[in-house]
N, C-alpha and C positions, 0 to 999 in steps of 0.2 A: 504494500500500500504506500503510495506516495505521500510524504509528509510535507507540511507547510514549510518547514525549514529547508527542504530540498530545493527550494527556489529562493536563494538569498536576496536576489534583486526585488522580488515581489515583497518579501518581508521588509526590506528597506523602504519600499513605497508606503507600506502600512505605517511604518515608523514616522515617515515624513508627514503623513496626514494626521498623526496622533490618533489613530483609529482605535477607540476603546473596545471595539468588538473583539479584538485579537489579544487583549490582556488575558493571560492565563493559557493562551493557545501556543504562544512561543515567547521566549525570553532572549534578550540581546546582551551579550557581554561586550564591554568596550575595552579594548586592549590598552588604550592610552590612559585609562583611569583605574582599571582593575575592578570595576564594579559591573553588576548586571542589572538591567532595568526591564520594566514592562514596556510594550511598544508605544504606549501613550505617554510615557514619561515627559513631563514639561521641561526637563533640562534641555540645554542646547543640543541640537542634533549632531551626533558624532559623524565623522567621515565614514563612508561605506567601507573603506579598507581597514578601519579600526573595529568593525563589528563582527562578532561571532554569534551565530544564531543557535539556540538550544531549544529542545522540545520540552524541557522541564527545568524547574529551579534547581533540582538536584544535579542535573547535568552541568549547569553553569557553575554551581559550587564545586563540582568535581574537577572542573577546568581551572579552578583557582580564583574565580571571581567572587566578590562580596556583594551582598544585597545593597541596592541603592537606598539611601536614607530618605530620599525625597519622594520617590514613587512607591516604595515598599512593595516590590514585586511578589513577595511571598504571600501577600494577602489578596492577590488578584482572584477573581472568580475562577473556578476550575474549568477545564476544557469541557465543552458540551459533548465531546466525543466519548469521554469516559462514562457518561450517562447513557448515551444512545447505542454505543457499539456493544457487540456480544462476543468479541474475540477474547483470547487469553489475556492480552495486555490490558484491555479495558476491565475485565472482571478482576484482575489482580489489582488494578488501581483503585477500584471501589473498595476492595477488602483492606488495602493498605490505609486508605482514608478512614476506614472504620476501626483502625488500630490493631488489626490482626498481627502484624509483624511486631509491634511493640509488646503485645501480650504473649505471643508464642513463637516468635522468630520466623525465619524464612521457611523452615520445615512445616510449621503450622499453616502458613500461606499456601504452600505447594499442596499439602494434604487437602485443604479446603477446595482447591481447584482441580484436584485429580491429576496433577502432573508432577514430575520430579522437580527438585529445587533448581537443577541445572536448566531445565526447559523454561521454567518461569524466569530465571535470570536472563536467559538468552532473549526471550520475547520482549522483556522490558527494556533491555539494553538496546536492542535493535529499534524499538519504537521511541524510546524516551532518552536514550543516551546515558542511562543510569540503571543500576540494579535495584532490587527491592530494599536492601539495607540503606543505600544512599537516599532513596526516595523517602524511606521512613525517617532517616536522620534529618532531612530538610523539614519534614513535617513536625518532628520532635522539637526542632529549634523554634519554629513558629509557635507551637503550643507553649513553650517556655516563655517566649516573649509576651504572649498574651497574658500569662499568669503574672509575669513581672510587672506589666503595665496596668493591670486591672485588679490586682488583689494586694493584700498586705502580707501574703505568705512570706516566710523566710526563704532565702536563696537555697538552702539545703532542702526544704520541703518542695520547692519548685523543681529542683533538679531531678528528684526521684519521682515526683508526680508526672513530669514530662517524659519519663522513660529512660533517663540517663543512668548509667551504671555507677558513676562516681561524680564527685564534685569537680574533679579535674577535667573529666570528659565534658561535663557541662560547661565549664568556663572556657575550655579550648574551642568547643564547637560554637559557642556564642560569639567569641572573638573572631573566629574564622568566617562565620556567616554574616555578622553585622558590623564587624570591625570596631566594636566597643565591648566593654565588659558588662556583665549583667547589672552591676551596680550603676554604671553609667546609663544603661537603658532605663532603669527605674528613675533616675534623676531627671531624665528628659521627658518622662511621661507627663501628660497634662495634669495640672493641679486638680485634685478631687477625683482623678481617674480610678484610683485604687479603692476597692470596697472592702468589706469584711472578708476574712480569710475564706469563708465558705461561699462567697458570692463572686461570680465572674461576670463582668459586663463587657460586651464587645459589639462591634458593628460589623455586620455581615455584608461583604461586597457582592455586587450583582451587576449584570449588564442591563442598561436601560434601552427602551422604555420598560416599565414595570407596572402591570395592572394590579397593584396591591389590593385595591378594593374588591376586585373579582376574586382574587385568591383568598384573602382573609375573610371575605364575606361567606365564601363556601365553608371554610374551616370553622367559622363561628356558628353557622347555621347547623352544621352536622356534629358539633362538639358533643361528646358523650359525657353527661354529668358524672362527676367523680373523678374522671380522667382528664377532662378538658373543660375550659370555660373561657368566654370572652368577658373581660372585666377591665375597666379603667383604660380602654383603648388598646388593649393587648390581648393576645391569645396566650393563655396559660395552659400548660399540659405537663403530665408526668412522663418520665422517661425511665424505662427499665434498662440499666446499664450493667456492664460486667462486674463492677466492684460495689454496686449498690444503686439505689434509685436516685433520681434527680428530678428537679422541677425547672421548667424554663418559661419565661415570659417573652413573647415576641411581638414587636410593634413596628409597623412601617414608618419610616421617616424619609427625609428627602434623599432619594437616590440609593436607599439601602434598607436594611432591617436591623433594628436595635434588639439585642438579645441579653437577657439577664438570667444567668444560670446559677442554680443552687445545687451543688453536688455533694453526695456522701463522700466521694473520693475523687480528688482532682486528677487521678490517673485516667479518668474517663472523659476528660475534656475533649481530646481529639475525636473520640467516637461520638460524643454528644453533638459536637459541631457538625460532623459529617452527616449525622442523621437529621439535624435541623435543616441543613442545606438541601438534603434530599426531600424532606417534607415540603419545602417551599419552592422546589425546582429552581434554585438560585444559580445553577450553572448553565441554564439554557441560553441560547443565542437568539433573542427575540427579534433582532433586525433581520436575520436570515429567515426565520420562520415567517414573520409578517410579510416579507418581500415575496416569498414563495406562495403563500396563501392569497395574497392580494393580486396575483396574476389572474385569478379567476374573477371575472367581472361580477358574478353573483355574490361572492363572498367579500369582495373588496370593501363595500361600505361598512360591514360589521367589523372587519379588521381595523379600518380607520377609526371607528368609534371607540375601540378598546385596544389600543396597541399594547404589546408586551404581555399577552396572556401567558399564564403559567399553568401547568398541570398540578393540581393539589395531589401530592404523593403521600408518603408515609414515613414514619420513623421506624416501623417494624412491619415487614411484609406479612408475617403470620397474623398479626393483629388486624391488618387491613383486610386480608382475605376473609377472616372470620366476620368482620363487620359487614363486608359486602354480602355474604350469605345471609346474615341477620336482616339486611335491608332488602332482600328479594321480595318483590311484589307488595311493598308497603310504602307509605309516605315517609318523608324525611322525619317528621315528628314521631311517627310510630316506631321507626328504626331506632331513634335515639332512646325512646322509652324502654324497649325490650333489651337494648344493649346495656342501658344503665342498670336494669335488674340483674343482668349477668355480672356486671362489675361489682355490684353490692354483694352478690352471693359468693363470688370467687376471686375478686381482685385483692391482691395483697395490700394491706394498709400501708401508707407511707409512714416513716418515722415521725414522731411528734414535731420535731424541728422543721421538717419539710412541710408537713400537713398544715401547721400553724401559719407558715409563710405563704402557702398555696391557696388560701381562700377556699373555694369550692373544690379544689383539686386535692383529693384525699387518698386515692388508690391508684395502683398500677392496673393496666388492662390485664385480664386473666391470661395466664400462659396457655399455650396449646395443650400442654399436658393436663392442666386442670380441666379444661373444657372436654378433653378426650375421655375423662372418667365419668362424665355425666350420663344419666339414663335419658335418652331422647324423649321418653314418654312423660317426663317431669317438666319439660320446657314449655313455656306459654306461647306456643306457635304451632302452625300446622305440622303434623307428624312427619311429613316428608322433608320439610325444611329442617326440622330438628335433627332428623337422621343425617341429612347432608352436612349439617354443622358439625356433628360429632364425628362423622366419618372424615371430614376434612381435618378436624383437629388431630385425630389419630395419625393421619398421613403427615401432617406437619410435625407432630411430636416425634415420630419414629424416623423422620428423614426421607420418607417416600416422596414428599413434595418439599423442595428447597426454594424458599423465597428470600434468601439472604442476599446481601449486596453482590456477592460473587457468584450467584446462581447462574447456571446455563439457562438462558431464557427459553429456548426451544424445548429443552428437556423438562423444565418446570411446567410449561403450558401443556405438554403432552401428558405429564403425570396428573395434572389437574383434570384434564379432559377425560381421563379414565375413571374418575370418581363419579358415582351416581349423584344426580341432582346438580351437576355443574354444567350449565349450558353456555351458549355463545356469549350472552350478555355478561355473565359472571367471568368467563375466561378473558374477555376483552377488558373488563374493568380491572381485573388483577394485573393483566399484562401492562395496562396503561399506568396504573398507580403504584403497584408494588414492584414491578420488574423494569420500569422506566422505558417501556416501548414507545417511541415517539409516533408510531404509525398504527396504534390500536384504534378501533373504531366501533361505535355503538349505533348502527343504523336503525335498530328497533326501539331504542329508548324514546319514550313519549316526549320528553323535553326536546331531544334532538329533532325528532320528527316534526314537532310543532314549529320549531324555528325553520326547518327545511321547507315546510309548506309555505312559509312566508317568502321563500326564494323560488317557489314554483316547482319544488321537488316533492310531489304529493305522496309518494309511496317509498318504503324502504328500498325497493328494487331500483327505483329511479335515483334515489339518494346514493346508494352504494355505487351505481355506475358512474354518477357524476363525481363522486368523491375520489375516483382514481386519479384525478388531476391534482388532488391535495397531497398525494404521497410525496415524500415519506413523513409528512407532518399531520396525519389525520387525528392524532391525539389532541393536537393544538387546535385543529379545525373544530373538534368536538367542543373544546372550551369556548371557542368563538361563538358557536351556535348556542350553547347554553347561556352564554353571556348576553346574547341579543334579546333574551326574554326579560320582561319587566317583572322581577320577582325579588324579594328581600335577600335571597341567597346570593344575589349578584352585587351586593353592596355591603359596606361595613354597617354593623348594627346601628351606629350613631350617625350615619351619613344621611343627608336629605334624599328623599325619593328622586329618582331620575339622574343621580350623580353616580359615576362609576370610578373614573380615575381620581387619583389623589389631587390632581390639579384642578378638579372641579368640572372638567368637560363632561357634557351629557353623553350617555350611551345611545346607540341605536336601540329602539324599544319594540318589542313584540309582546302583545298581551299574553298572559299566562294564567291558567287556572289557579285557584287559591290553594288547592291540595294536590300533590302529586299522587298518582295511582300506579306508579311504576317503581322499579327498584331505585332506591336512593343512590345519588351519585357517590 
């Protein structure tokens, strides 16, 4: 596969235009200064012959470059390729972002992927110019910097929380990556930036435009009581992490998302951030998606009315799959009610310190193992759906179905399709939101069909045929269609009716029934 950096002259043109779309997709090392930058760095443009282009920050660090203090390339949005692609390198990158190498080493990563350590190293080096250890090291350094700048933790605690084996390794790595000591980094942090030791505050980078109202409106409307809630202009939810639970508050702000994390163990910071980014689809390339969808004259007005649509994804694939089954053939409100009952019965309570800070967020979503032990006949839903739920939970618990970040998408869909009660709507919903498929489509969803009728596509067959021109972005076309409907789910709970974008521009509107009678989104 041809990489972006295989055409240095094109990369240099992107640098010259300060094109933020390519931040995170490649990095440029400048030989005259010894630093590496993101393509949109506002510093003076270096001469072409002084530029060395890299596919990852780890590759730039491996070539001896230090991170630019002005553009901070390590906090660029991730490449959208690692979300959409299904090859070995992409699957490995998703697992590295989730902290698998930090927790278990390269051997654990290879085992999760079903390949040898040598094969994984070769795939990553060919694609990104760095192996899994180097990629994890770069990620570890950024996690440490976040803790230094946003908490009052001691440097010793930060070193081990970020995954370093020793204080010396921590100090050496921070100097190599950022050209300053950890103490100097803390001294340069903005006043008031550091919070209590248990709290981490950070701003999550993304590519604009960003339809925050559509994304957060959906997440607020479908929030499961006990696990999630919209409160004080932010989405609050519980996180099940490797070393203990956490709670996060997420709120849209100008050009990004503000996150406040409370963690049981700071070793989970890297994994928590990766899962939040996945939930909010923050590594998407909205300019490319919007441009492709707007080529269709029928869809162009809806795209223009809500640029920057994101797919509301998940923090945990198993949780989402179970929630999708619970939402089959019921309204959004009914799905929340029955799921909340499950949470109250089986969800692990949060520790008092987290529950008190979390408001209405008091429990974790039940594990697949806990749901698998249920008797379907005791569940308050149609017997067939209850049997499907328990069967799915058993398959998730025993590994028959893998919906983790490193899952093989085709294998996961095939395993799901073999389960009774899992039809095309459920399969596509899971592929879209749990497996990151950018091209999943829901032509029989009543909300999608209602919007499609407004475009003159009156049947699922006509819609499916027309949607071929939306490939490979049909998941995003689905969001555009849903977003064209005049419904509270498409705006923030405290936003005025008829407003969608954070800048206050009105959306295109299509009337919508007060109650959905199809599976909840």
